[in-house]
C-alpha positions as CSV (number, residue, x, y, z in Angstrom):
1,M,-26.7,7.7,26.6
2,R,-27.7,10.2,24.0
3,W,-25.0,12.9,25.2
4,L,-22.5,9.2,24.5
5,L,-24.2,8.5,20.9
6,I,-23.7,12.1,20.3
7,I,-19.8,12.6,21.0
8,L,-18.9,9.6,19.7
9,G,-20.9,10.8,16.9
10,V,-18.9,14.3,16.8
11,L,-16.1,12.2,17.2
12,S,-16.6,10.0,14.2
13,L,-17.6,12.9,11.9
14,G,-13.7,14.4,12.9
15,L,-12.4,11.9,11.8
16,G,-14.8,11.6,8.3
17,I,-13.8,14.9,7.5
18,L,-9.9,14.2,7.8
19,G,-10.2,10.8,6.2
20,I,-10.8,12.9,3.2
21,F,-7.2,14.3,3.6
22,L,-5.3,11.3,5.0
23,P,-5.6,8.3,3.0
24,V,-5.2,6.1,5.7
25,L,-8.4,6.9,7.6
26,P,-11.9,5.6,6.2
27,T,-14.5,8.6,5.1
28,T,-16.7,6.6,4.0
29,P,-17.5,4.3,7.4
30,L,-16.8,7.2,9.6
31,L,-19.7,9.2,7.8
32,L,-21.7,6.5,7.7
33,L,-21.2,5.6,11.5
34,A,-22.0,9.3,12.4
35,S,-25.1,9.8,10.6
36,A,-26.1,6.4,12.6
37,L,-25.2,7.8,15.7
38,F,-26.9,11.4,14.7
39,L,-30.7,9.1,14.2
40,R,-30.1,7.7,17.1
41,S,-29.3,10.5,19.5
42,H,-30.4,13.9,18.1
43,K,-32.2,14.7,14.9
44,G,-31.2,17.7,14.0
45,L,-27.4,16.6,13.7
46,Y,-28.7,14.4,11.6
47,D,-30.6,16.5,9.3
48,W,-27.7,19.2,8.9
49,L,-25.2,16.2,8.1
50,M,-27.6,15.1,5.2
51,N,-28.5,18.3,4.2
52,H,-24.5,19.4,4.3
53,P,-23.5,20.8,0.6
54,R,-20.2,18.3,0.4
55,L,-21.1,15.6,3.1
56,G,-24.9,15.0,2.6
57,P,-25.0,13.8,-0.8
58,Y,-21.9,12.0,-0.7
59,I,-23.2,9.8,2.4
60,R,-27.0,9.1,0.3
61,N,-25.1,8.3,-2.3
62,F,-23.3,4.9,-1.0
63,M,-26.5,4.2,1.1
64,I,-28.9,4.0,-1.6
65,N,-27.1,3.1,-4.4
66,K,-23.6,1.3,-2.1
67,S,-21.6,3.1,-5.0
68,I,-18.5,6.1,-5.0
69,P,-18.2,8.6,-7.7
70,L,-15.6,8.0,-10.2
71,K,-13.8,11.5,-9.6
72,I,-13.3,10.3,-5.3
73,K,-12.4,6.5,-6.7
74,V,-9.4,8.6,-8.6
75,I,-8.8,11.4,-5.7
76,S,-8.9,8.6,-2.9
77,V,-6.3,5.6,-4.7
78,T,-4.3,8.6,-6.0
79,M,-3.7,9.9,-2.9
80,V,-3.6,7.1,-1.3
81,W,-0.8,5.8,-3.1
82,L,1.0,9.5,-2.9
83,T,0.9,8.7,1.5
84,L,1.7,5.3,1.5
85,L,5.0,5.3,-0.9
86,N,5.7,8.5,0.6
87,C,5.7,7.0,4.1
88,A,7.6,3.8,2.3
89,I,10.3,5.6,0.5
90,F,11.3,8.6,2.5
91,V,9.5,7.5,5.7
92,A,10.2,3.1,6.6
93,E,14.1,2.6,7.5
94,H,13.5,-1.5,7.6
95,W,12.0,-2.9,4.4
96,A,9.2,-5.1,6.5
97,F,7.6,-1.4,7.1
98,R,8.3,-0.9,3.4
99,L,6.3,-3.6,2.1
100,F,3.4,-3.2,4.5
101,F,3.1,0.8,3.5
102,I,3.0,-0.6,-0.3
103,L,0.7,-4.2,0.6
104,L,-1.8,-1.5,2.6
105,A,-1.6,0.3,-0.2
106,A,-3.2,-2.2,-2.5
107,A,-5.5,-3.7,0.6
108,I,-7.5,0.4,0.2
109,T,-6.7,0.8,-3.3
110,A,-9.3,-3.0,-4.0
111,H,-11.0,-2.0,-1.1
112,I,-12.2,0.8,-3.1
113,L,-12.4,-0.2,-6.4
114,S,-14.7,-3.1,-4.7
115,Y,-17.5,-0.2,-5.1
116,K,-19.5,0.6,-8.1
117,T,-18.7,3.5,-9.5
118,L,-21.5,5.5,-9.3
119,K,-22.8,7.9,-13.0
């Protein structure tokens, strides 16, 4: 069971890191899941993740304050709209898919903005 949790934690961490660059993947929940899986399976991996210079503060801030820094909110919302508008304009051929991409961008934006801003 321990190895399964480690593998799932590494997978979640990888997807969370991809989510930094791909706005459709939810970065924060995947990083939180990875930290929870590592906490239950491998203390060393958990400590590494929580002390990581980029990911650690992000996870700790969210776990403690339930908030997202303004810079991260701006980057996230911008990337969501750039990516999904690109899909709506250049990829989707049917109006229903275009509408879906725009509604998805609006929903993700609303979700990101629903969290407090870390000051």
